[in-house]
VOGU-3710 file (C-alpha; in Angstrom, 3 decimals, decimal comma):
1> xxxxxxxxxx> -52,633/-15,936/15,178  -54,909/-13,025/16,669  -55,308/-11,644/19,715  -60,041/-11,494/20,482  -61,131/-8,976/22,965  -63,560/-10,043/24,097  -64,734/-6,106/25,578  -64,564/-4,495/22,026  -66,056/-5,063/18,582  -64,643/-8,644/17,557
11> xxxxxxxxxx> -62,756/-9,720/13,716  -62,491/-12,517/12,458  -61,979/-13,824/8,758  -64,578/-14,033/6,369  -63,937/-18,191/6,770  -64,276/-18,430/10,585  -67,446/-19,237/11,890  -68,278/-18,828/15,741  -71,395/-18,092/17,873  -71,967/-15,771/20,866
21> xxxxxxxxxx> -73,839/-16,943/23,440  -75,802/-15,101/25,486  -77,440/-11,869/24,855  -74,793/-9,190/26,117  -77,755/-6,715/26,067  -78,920/-8,148/29,202  -75,744/-10,142/30,155  -77,954/-11,665/31,826  -80,460/-10,039/34,284  -83,341/-8,215/33,067
31> xxxxxxxxxx> -84,709/-4,682/33,596  -85,994/-5,547/36,739  -82,976/-7,264/38,636  -80,205/-5,381/36,772  -79,674/-2,955/39,470  -79,401/-5,645/42,298  -77,544/-8,057/39,751  -74,443/-4,762/39,181  -74,616/-4,959/42,981  -73,710/-8,480/43,432
41> xxxxxxxxxx> -71,004/-8,144/40,594  -69,544/-4,717/42,162  -69,258/-6,612/45,845  -67,114/-9,643/44,332  -64,297/-10,077/43,092  -63,957/-11,867/39,514  -60,841/-12,061/37,127  -61,975/-9,190/34,164  -62,640/-6,667/36,407  -60,857/-3,183/35,296
51> xxxxxxxxxx> -60,389/-0,275/37,253  -58,876/2,953/36,102  -56,275/3,513/39,344  -54,471/1,276/41,613  -55,882/2,386/44,437  -59,460/2,548/42,909  -58,759/-1,651/42,615  -57,382/-1,382/46,389  -60,157/-0,081/47,355  -62,763/-2,001/45,840
61> xxxxxxxxxx> -60,758/-5,550/47,507  -60,908/-3,034/50,504  -64,559/-2,032/51,020  -65,209/-6,373/49,938  -63,343/-7,737/52,475  -64,572/-5,211/55,121  -67,918/-7,046/54,163  -67,284/-9,751/54,004  -65,187/-9,541/57,724  -61,239/-9,338/56,562
71> xxxxxxxxxx> -58,775/-7,535/56,257  -55,884/-6,955/52,953  -52,438/-6,043/52,407  -50,470/-5,530/49,278  -48,280/-9,038/49,805  -45,833/-8,186/46,747  -45,600/-6,580/43,867  -44,192/-5,562/40,531  -41,880/-2,567/39,568  -40,342/-1,457/35,865
81> xxxxxxxxxx> -36,837/-1,428/37,251  -36,610/2,216/34,784  -39,529/3,944/36,119  -40,210/2,181/38,984  -43,260/2,239/37,632  -45,607/-0,285/39,246  -47,848/-2,496/36,518  -48,481/-6,109/39,418  -49,877/-6,310/42,376  -50,712/-9,336/45,102
91> xxxxxxxxxx> -53,570/-7,981/47,691  -53,580/-10,888/49,859  -55,700/-11,520/52,903  -54,243/-9,805/56,248  -54,304/-13,540/57,716  -51,616/-14,343/54,445  -48,105/-15,819/55,457  -46,598/-16,192/58,511  -44,827/-14,036/60,281  -40,735/-14,300/61,073
101> xxxxxxxxxx> -39,528/-15,947/64,359  -38,715/-13,191/66,731  -35,811/-13,501/69,594  -38,151/-11,483/71,558  -37,982/-12,711/75,528  -42,138/-11,727/74,955  -42,737/-12,095/71,060  -45,991/-11,015/70,259  -48,629/-14,975/69,561  -48,628/-15,469/65,622
111> xxxxxxxxxx> -51,406/-13,884/63,893  -51,656/-15,126/60,325  -52,333/-18,267/59,525  -51,347/-18,464/55,779  -53,889/-17,530/54,330  -55,004/-18,296/50,149  -57,287/-15,422/49,655  -56,568/-13,697/47,027  -56,228/-11,161/44,118  -54,310/-10,360/41,554
121> xxxxxxxxxx> -54,460/-7,548/39,566  -51,826/-6,402/36,676  -52,408/-2,874/34,431  -52,933/-2,795/31,388  -53,323/-0,861/28,227  -50,536/1,333/30,735  -54,160/2,704/31,307  -56,145/-0,082/33,537  -55,910/-1,894/35,651  -57,245/-6,327/35,459
131> xxxxxxxxxx> -58,001/-8,376/37,425  -56,020/-11,518/36,706  -56,106/-14,002/38,761  -58,385/-14,539/42,105  -58,935/-16,872/45,386  -62,271/-16,613/47,617  -61,574/-19,271/49,706  -60,374/-18,202/53,134  -58,238/-21,021/55,834  -59,412/-19,636/59,076
141> xxxxxxxxxx> -63,350/-18,091/59,905  -64,389/-14,860/58,294  -67,585/-12,882/60,196  -68,586/-9,430/58,800  -70,396/-9,288/62,471  -66,668/-9,395/64,039  -65,750/-5,690/64,948  -62,178/-5,496/64,297  -60,761/-2,925/63,122  -57,842/-3,625/60,326
151> xxxxxxxxxx> -54,814/-1,822/59,072  -56,644/-1,260/55,920  -60,018/-0,576/56,832  -58,720/2,401/59,644  -57,318/3,759/55,872  -60,208/4,021/54,638  -62,459/7,305/53,825  -65,912/6,557/54,051  -67,725/9,386/53,236  -65,811/10,078/50,147
161> xxxxxxxxxx> -66,852/5,982/49,211  -70,343/6,425/50,367  -70,253/9,957/47,758  -68,660/8,161/45,104  -68,684/4,017/45,146  -67,132/2,238/43,325  -66,471/2,163/38,950  -69,342/-0,282/37,117  -66,716/-2,764/35,901  -66,124/-4,049/32,737
171> xxxxxxxxxx> -66,206/-7,266/32,706  -67,149/-10,211/29,429  -70,560/-10,286/28,535  -69,483/-12,755/25,434  -68,408/-15,914/25,307  -66,810/-16,851/21,767  -67,023/-20,388/20,190  -63,476/-20,332/18,017  -64,483/-23,854/15,034  -61,030/-24,191/14,199
181> xxxxxxxxxx> -58,422/-26,918/15,299  -55,070/-26,866/16,311  -53,049/-25,056/14,196  -48,902/-25,378/13,383  -47,095/-22,357/12,189  -44,052/-24,707/10,654  -42,381/-21,509/10,118  -42,552/-19,761/13,438  -43,253/-22,858/15,843  -46,690/-20,794/16,418
191> xxxxxxxxxx> -49,304/-23,361/18,267  -53,013/-21,865/18,217  -55,199/-24,454/20,123  -58,860/-23,502/21,844  -60,315/-25,608/24,747  -62,272/-28,839/24,767  -65,820/-27,290/24,976  -64,375/-23,982/21,978  -64,597/-21,755/24,669  -62,036/-18,374/24,526
201> xxxxxxxxxx> -62,745/-17,345/28,588  -61,171/-14,108/28,889  -59,842/-11,412/27,433  -56,227/-12,408/28,642  -56,886/-16,055/26,477  -53,613/-15,636/24,979  -50,895/-13,463/26,823  -46,897/-13,237/25,991  -44,522/-13,434/28,375  -44,084/-10,432/30,449
211> xxxxxxxxxx> -40,305/-9,188/29,759  -38,497/-6,530/31,527  -36,013/-4,549/29,435  -32,656/-6,463/28,035  -34,850/-9,837/29,138  -36,147/-10,818/25,536  -32,071/-9,433/24,525  -31,014/-11,660/26,958  -32,613/-14,991/25,938  -32,020/-14,573/22,334
221> xxxxxxxxxx> -28,820/-13,917/22,427  -28,330/-16,741/24,847  -30,224/-19,650/22,209  -28,553/-18,043/19,509  -25,154/-18,845/21,443  -25,746/-22,028/22,444  -27,050/-22,996/18,555  -23,907/-21,274/17,386  -21,810/-23,021/20,209  -23,587/-26,632/19,944
231> xxxxxxxxxx> -25,200/-27,925/16,959  -27,474/-30,312/19,084  -28,762/-27,547/20,618  -32,265/-27,457/20,236  -34,612/-24,489/21,134  -38,547/-23,050/19,697  -40,308/-20,277/20,369  -43,957/-19,453/20,032  -43,925/-15,945/18,974  -48,008/-14,647/18,031
241> xxxxxxxxxx> -48,503/-12,742/15,555  -46,828/-9,078/16,034  -44,368/-11,086/17,391  -44,512/-11,376/20,978  -43,074/-13,643/22,702  -45,395/-16,280/24,146  -43,523/-19,432/25,206  -39,716/-20,916/24,855  -37,969/-24,338/25,365  -35,208/-25,378/24,658
251> xxxxxxxxxx> -33,304/-27,996/26,246  -28,384/-28,602/25,803  -27,299/-31,851/24,125  -26,321/-33,051/27,421  -29,695/-32,608/28,431  -30,707/-35,044/24,633  -28,111/-38,079/25,434  -28,997/-37,666/29,410  -32,723/-38,288/28,906  -31,678/-41,462/26,720
261> xxxxxxxxxx> -30,272/-43,225/29,335  -32,953/-41,609/32,512  -36,490/-41,678/30,371  -37,917/-43,846/32,339  -39,533/-41,164/35,140  -39,940/-37,558/34,742  -41,111/-35,102/36,844  -41,941/-31,663/35,309  -41,642/-28,445/37,233  -44,353/-26,245/37,646
271> xxxxxxxxxx> -43,038/-24,560/41,452  -42,118/-21,087/39,965  -45,790/-21,176/37,997  -47,431/-21,867/41,717  -45,369/-20,155/43,504  -46,272/-17,101/41,081  -42,519/-16,094/40,225  -41,460/-13,367/38,054  -40,145/-15,369/36,141  -42,393/-17,938/34,486
281> xxxxxxxxxx> -40,183/-21,739/34,111  -41,369/-25,032/33,943  -38,336/-27,736/34,116  -38,012/-31,223/32,632  -36,090/-32,973/35,474  -35,324/-37,276/35,639  -33,046/-39,202/37,712  -29,762/-40,151/37,303  -27,629/-43,113/37,623  -26,365/-41,595/41,121
291> xxxxxxxxxx> -29,734/-40,656/42,216  -29,170/-37,244/41,383  -31,573/-34,725/39,580  -30,945/-34,644/35,845  -32,687/-31,620/33,630  -33,956/-32,670/30,527  -35,067/-29,301/29,248  -36,543/-26,137/30,312  -38,817/-22,748/29,466  -40,464/-20,110/30,326
301> xxxxxxxxxx> -44,800/-19,762/29,903  -46,933/-17,495/29,143  -49,316/-18,774/31,078  -50,937/-21,936/33,185  -53,559/-23,070/30,568  -54,000/-26,342/28,306  -53,067/-24,963/25,838  -49,636/-23,370/26,723  -48,729/-26,248/28,114  -49,367/-28,574/25,405
311> xxxxxxxxxx> -47,066/-26,830/23,101  -44,523/-26,679/25,532  -45,125/-29,911/25,389  -45,254/-30,749/22,064  -41,802/-28,652/21,992  -40,144/-31,528/24,216  -41,366/-34,172/22,954  -39,487/-32,951/18,807  -36,766/-32,560/21,238  -36,332/-36,427/22,204
321> xxxxxxxxxx> -37,551/-37,710/18,905  -40,860/-38,226/19,981  -39,846/-40,291/22,416  -42,516/-40,680/25,580  -41,683/-40,833/29,641  -42,809/-44,259/31,080  -44,154/-41,586/34,664  -44,794/-38,468/34,498  -45,200/-36,748/37,980  -46,375/-33,212/38,411
331> xxxxxxxxxx> -48,868/-30,613/40,546  -51,812/-31,188/41,297  -53,180/-28,508/38,253  -56,764/-29,059/36,398  -54,531/-27,829/32,643  -51,721/-29,258/33,094  -53,830/-32,607/34,060  -55,386/-31,827/30,519  -52,284/-30,845/28,884  -50,357/-34,381/30,155
341> xxxxxxxxxx> -53,588/-36,578/28,893  -52,845/-35,072/25,023  -49,769/-35,159/24,416  -48,637/-38,517/27,001  -51,973/-40,251/26,670  -49,682/-43,778/27,304  -47,663/-42,001/30,661  -48,559/-42,957/33,793  -49,927/-39,752/35,504  -49,423/-38,626/38,942
351> xxxxxxxxxx> -49,174/-35,479/41,027  -46,010/-34,465/43,337  -47,175/-35,483/47,256  -44,897/-32,961/48,233  -46,327/-30,325/46,779  -49,688/-31,138/48,386  -48,523/-31,497/51,962  -46,750/-28,123/51,508  -50,140/-26,708/50,689  -51,122/-27,771/54,551
361> xxxxxxxxxx> -50,345/-25,204/56,296  -52,049/-22,791/53,258  -55,345/-24,926/53,601  -55,303/-26,040/56,680  -53,518/-23,781/59,133  -57,185/-21,387/60,500  -58,353/-24,422/61,787  -58,785/-25,134/65,011  -56,767/-28,448/66,082  -54,495/-28,075/62,851
371> xxxxxxxxxx> -51,922/-29,841/64,706  -53,618/-32,345/65,789  -55,051/-32,431/61,925  -51,846/-32,186/60,184  -50,600/-35,290/61,826  -53,389/-37,546/61,543  -53,655/-36,375/57,724  -49,568/-37,122/57,018  -50,267/-40,859/59,052  -52,832/-41,663/56,621
381> xxxxxxxxxx> -50,414/-40,957/53,571  -47,854/-41,673/54,189  -48,039/-44,466/56,812  -50,881/-47,198/54,699  -49,477/-49,730/54,119  -52,578/-50,983/52,789  -55,729/-49,016/50,757  -58,179/-50,074/53,917  -55,796/-48,140/56,090  -55,479/-45,194/54,503
391> xxxxxxxxxx> -59,401/-44,959/53,643  -60,019/-46,070/57,241  -57,590/-42,980/58,725  -59,340/-40,353/56,945  -62,559/-40,969/57,698  -61,415/-40,641/60,983  -59,902/-37,388/60,768  -62,818/-35,915/58,657  -65,420/-36,904/60,926  -63,074/-35,751/64,320
401> xxxxxxxxxx> -62,790/-32,770/63,337  -65,696/-31,966/61,088  -63,839/-31,847/58,093  -66,746/-33,265/54,938  -67,417/-29,941/54,177  -64,013/-29,180/53,789  -63,968/-28,339/49,577  -60,016/-28,617/48,938  -60,211/-31,611/51,303  -62,879/-33,002/49,353
411> xxxxxxxxxx> -61,060/-32,639/45,685  -58,051/-34,624/47,580  -59,017/-37,601/48,153  -61,618/-38,018/45,181  -58,601/-37,244/43,308  -56,322/-40,164/46,270  -55,459/-42,608/43,388  -53,525/-39,679/41,660  -50,933/-38,704/44,135  -51,267/-40,764/47,998
421> xxxxxxxxxx> -48,462/-43,335/47,924  -50,825/-46,687/48,848  -52,234/-46,655/45,780  -49,166/-46,071/43,574  -47,116/-49,171/44,472  -47,320/-51,024/40,773  -45,347/-47,411/39,744  -41,349/-47,185/39,384  -40,630/-43,890/40,773  -36,902/-44,095/40,978
431> xxxxxxxxxx> -36,564/-42,599/44,719  -38,569/-39,461/42,498  -41,870/-38,904/45,287  -40,953/-39,055/48,937  -42,361/-42,533/51,167  -41,818/-41,080/54,827  -43,300/-37,444/56,433  -40,336/-35,635/56,331  -38,642/-37,327/53,211  -37,910/-33,791/50,999
441> xxxxxxxxxx> -36,808/-33,362/47,220  -35,064/-30,198/46,154  -35,951/-28,597/43,097  -33,728/-28,024/39,912  -32,773/-24,756/39,997  -33,183/-24,827/44,125  -30,660/-22,118/45,202  -30,547/-20,110/42,112  -33,675/-19,264/41,429  -35,818/-17,152/43,698
451> xxxxxxxxxx> -39,377/-14,959/43,377  -37,876/-12,017/42,411  -35,095/-13,344/39,200  -35,750/-11,721/36,339  -35,369/-13,309/33,018  -31,457/-12,469/32,094  -30,960/-12,896/35,104  -31,478/-16,600/35,017  -29,653/-17,347/31,563  -26,667/-15,936/33,542
461> xxxxxxxxxx> -26,834/-18,914/36,487  -28,761/-20,833/34,455  -24,795/-22,146/32,899  -23,234/-22,040/36,502  -26,007/-24,249/37,916  -25,736/-26,844/34,831  -22,177/-26,704/34,866  -22,027/-27,787/39,121  -24,058/-30,385/38,592  -22,713/-31,956/36,056
471> xxxxxxxxxx> -19,075/-31,481/37,492  -21,255/-33,407/40,978  -21,927/-36,405/38,400  -18,180/-36,039/37,183  -17,433/-36,930/40,562  -19,900/-38,861/41,835  -18,381/-41,462/38,552  -14,891/-41,137/40,279  -16,225/-41,824/43,425  -18,219/-45,060/42,225
481> xxxxxxxxxx> -15,214/-45,984/40,037  -12,410/-45,265/41,839  -13,569/-45,932/45,387  -14,518/-48,988/47,484  -16,775/-49,292/49,838  -16,778/-49,344/53,617  -19,082/-52,235/54,557  -20,809/-51,924/58,030  -22,603/-56,115/58,077  -21,280/-59,268/56,932
491> xxxxxxxxxx> -23,914/-60,015/55,608  -23,731/-61,534/51,744  -26,025/-58,827/49,974  -24,522/-55,972/51,451  -20,861/-57,770/49,408  -22,698/-58,551/45,697  -24,501/-55,107/45,453  -20,423/-53,354/47,106  -19,415/-53,770/43,386  -22,668/-53,395/41,437
501> xxxxxxxxxx> -24,164/-49,626/42,944  -22,723/-46,431/41,972  -21,966/-44,917/46,142  -24,989/-43,007/47,158  -27,252/-46,245/45,612  -24,971/-48,549/47,651  -25,675/-45,974/51,000  -29,630/-46,258/50,245  -29,115/-49,886/50,158  -27,247/-50,699/52,708
511> xxxxxxxxxx> -29,502/-48,935/54,795  -31,516/-51,602/54,050  -28,837/-54,069/54,398  -28,358/-53,261/58,380  -32,407/-52,429/59,117  -32,732/-56,387/58,634  -31,310/-56,010/61,727  -34,467/-54,726/63,385  -36,388/-56,526/61,829  -37,308/-59,771/64,444
521> xxxxxxxxxx> -39,687/-63,162/63,343  -39,824/-63,713/60,163  -42,443/-66,092/60,086  -44,436/-68,424/56,993  -48,217/-67,883/57,368  -49,558/-69,389/54,759  -48,592/-71,749/51,163  -49,802/-71,373/47,915  -48,665/-73,505/45,639  -45,484/-72,657/44,891
531> xxxxxxxxxx> -46,167/-68,629/46,137  -45,468/-68,201/50,343  -46,635/-65,938/52,192  -44,318/-64,716/55,159  -44,329/-61,689/57,949  -41,805/-59,932/59,122  -42,240/-57,570/62,452  -40,106/-54,560/62,649  -39,706/-51,496/65,393  -39,812/-48,212/63,801
541> xxxxxxxxxx> -40,007/-44,587/65,423  -43,244/-43,226/65,299  -42,961/-40,399/67,460  -39,921/-38,804/68,919  -37,597/-42,073/69,980  -40,912/-43,866/70,694  -41,570/-47,171/69,015  -44,192/-49,637/67,780  -44,067/-52,882/66,437  -45,470/-53,114/63,191
551> xxxxxxxxxx> -45,848/-56,102/60,249  -45,096/-56,335/57,087  -46,977/-59,044/54,508  -44,050/-60,475/51,781  -44,802/-63,075/49,231  -42,212/-65,075/47,953  -42,544/-68,015/44,775  -39,746/-69,646/44,492  -39,794/-71,154/41,527  -39,571/-67,845/40,119
561> xxxxxxxxxx> -37,347/-66,718/42,336  -39,689/-63,151/42,837  -40,694/-61,553/46,238  -42,873/-58,695/46,713  -43,088/-57,287/49,962  -46,695/-54,948/51,381  -43,826/-51,754/51,443  -43,009/-52,044/47,935  -39,599/-50,558/48,073  -38,463/-51,423/46,033
571> xxxxxxxxxx> -41,224/-49,460/42,739  -41,292/-46,550/45,344  -36,697/-46,296/44,888  -35,372/-49,244/42,816  -33,600/-51,821/45,328  -35,117/-54,092/47,168  -36,058/-54,111/51,100  -34,792/-54,539/54,512  -38,214/-57,170/54,805  -37,330/-59,028/51,110
581> xxxxxxxxxx> -34,477/-59,156/52,383  -35,067/-60,999/55,688  -37,269/-63,527/54,181  -35,040/-64,669/51,305  -31,996/-65,198/54,012  -34,952/-66,262/55,849  -34,901/-69,474/52,583  -31,630/-69,030/52,795  -31,137/-67,021/49,636  -27,540/-66,067/49,500
591> xxxxxxxxxx> -27,380/-63,424/46,278  -30,729/-60,313/45,775  -32,245/-62,336/42,746  -31,288/-60,200/39,725  -34,058/-59,282/38,789  -33,921/-56,992/41,365  -30,908/-55,114/40,658  -31,786/-52,468/38,180  -28,813/-51,926/35,955  -29,892/-47,611/35,452
601> xxxxxxxxxx> -27,999/-47,723/39,790  -25,124/-49,642/37,570  -21,387/-48,134/38,283  -21,011/-48,360/34,864  -24,590/-47,930/33,742  -24,119/-45,564/30,996  -20,870/-47,640/28,892  -23,020/-50,752/29,298  -26,073/-48,923/27,644  -23,899/-48,572/24,085
611> xxxxxxxxxx> -24,095/-52,179/23,697  -28,017/-51,712/23,423  -27,494/-49,528/20,288  -26,792/-50,316/16,427  -25,433/-47,478/14,703  -27,118/-49,667/12,057  -30,672/-48,863/13,044  -29,230/-44,761/12,634  -30,401/-43,037/9,433  -27,350/-41,790/8,335
621> xxxxxxxxxx> -29,009/-39,438/6,241  -29,527/-37,572/9,446  -27,250/-34,794/10,789  -28,393/-34,784/14,379  -28,530/-38,686/14,259  -24,822/-38,326/13,781  -24,622/-36,234/16,399  -26,349/-38,172/19,408  -25,315/-41,142/18,365  -21,692/-39,773/19,020
631> xxxxxxxxxx> -21,829/-37,752/21,840  -23,606/-40,524/23,595  -19,547/-42,564/23,034  -17,603/-39,697/23,593  -18,829/-39,324/26,879  -17,654/-42,526/28,361  -14,305/-42,188/26,525  -14,631/-38,198/28,217  -15,517/-40,094/32,277  -13,698/-42,570/31,978
641> xxxxxxxxxx> -10,485/-40,804/30,455  -10,639/-38,637/33,793  -10,166/-41,404/35,943  -7,076/-41,418/36,236  -3,699/-39,698/34,586  -2,751/-43,044/32,036  -6,395/-42,843/30,987  -5,999/-39,588/30,865  -2,972/-39,302/28,473  -4,107/-42,257/26,412
651> xxxxxxxxxx> -7,444/-40,649/25,945  -5,824/-37,363/24,869  -3,171/-39,079/22,956  -5,825/-41,373/20,810  -8,564/-37,448/20,178  -5,784/-35,659/18,854  -4,778/-39,161/16,154  -8,807/-38,716/15,453  -8,534/-35,127/14,852  -5,299/-35,234/12,692
661> xxxxxxxxxx> -6,690/-38,072/10,582  -9,904/-35,599/10,171  -7,623/-33,245/9,276  -5,833/-35,564/6,271  -9,611/-36,584/5,097  -10,720/-33,262/4,858  -7,389/-31,901/2,634  -7,846/-35,546/0,812  -10,886/-33,579/-0,192  -9,186/-31,011/-1,230
//
């Protein structure tokens, strides 16, 4: 893949067709208005602007801030470790972030609002600084007429700025349309894609990973070592024609086996990308039979573009032998959304509501009445049982606070069917989205990765993180198999599922059984053939210790033993809710119908899953298939063998016997 620089003469092969749109000499301005056009371009930061030094880039944004009515500061800087040379920086509005809480008796009032406005600049070609990311919107009022002296403005040398205006920035003057489509070089796993319109957007369209000294060797050595010690370890590296690393994907044997069991719902975690971590980690995460996060593969992404996401998604799909997930959960990101639609066209794609609500302070924190807005927003999102309730609550919030022109809220509302829980009741999430305001979900590598974690540090911590996760799962297996659960009620439902569910899932289900006692006045309100409609009342906490009575509608089909509650807990979490069980109890049903007992939450789920495998369907000429099948059979042997001293001795004896047979077979061949 050739790297096309739009600020120099583009080079193409003889067979490549392209178009140059627009007149490069005029840059869209005539002779009379060209000066005004240049002035306008200087006054507003845009991706692609270049400067001769860091100070010039800083001064340019500072002048722009003064003209608009806000101060700036350097919120993040990245340095090359040995030379201590700055190669990247983030210039933010002075209201970005929040101050640390002070323990002083009279702390200063909070003046920051978590403002998202910023520019990110990066050193290119070791001599020029280029703007690579821009956010112009503030979450607080800005007004150049307000004579407030910001620290950054006090440092400006006004006379020097008048004598020497900001340098004319280098801007892209071509839009090049490439008519080639996606290519794949199977020898080095290289993809080249252009976007749907066939446009190359800007100079940095094809980026490579920014590796520090020692990072590339550490990543390469780790992948090679894992492949040598584990034949079922999978990795792909995406290189450009100059041998620079753009993307990496890998998955170990456990991840590949786990996907065979837990492929129903997958979260694609791009937290490191969204928060601008130095290490652009992307993780594929599922949920095991204990409700624990399980890693299904991960990688490093050179750029947040559709082309790069498509590459890593296809790498993951190839690793998992083309087996598509049913539901995919991601952050709200346009390139990510486009890539999911292209690679996983039949999967239900939803946005992670946590990622959206976490941005509320940043996006709305500077507005008047913020706390009330936040409370009303959370109520609309989490407390709406019906779509009409959400629509009414959202409209009331917008009208009450005059938020009709807020672009962020406008786009959230337009995309509400992809992230608001009330619109997603027909999707099975296995507990991977929060349905209550204070419910949170931790990232798989939470505690192992921070904003300045390097590639080398991560591969060192990767094995440790996975080892601890595997030990946690093994301990949960042991407790679920060997322990008897404490029963807290006399309900038959509790007794029934205590024999089936793993310990953690039973604990959550048990909470619903106990919650049956907060429900009252179950009443049948109408009948339509075999389907009866019930209303179940429940006292729920709304604010602090305050409670209110809520009405939950439950449909029960006696002929099919089919029951559905308007709260949809079964689809969200995978087990019946207290309201549905109240209706079953009201009708004299003593056991939860089998269709509402999901095998994936069972103590013996992995062992039962092996019964569905037919070794005769395996391609006998494919060593990878041999490994996958044997590995899936071996894991339950290890897990059951570790449950007691007697099991351990039996398993060890049988395994030693197998190894002896293998050795004898090899000797006979010789």
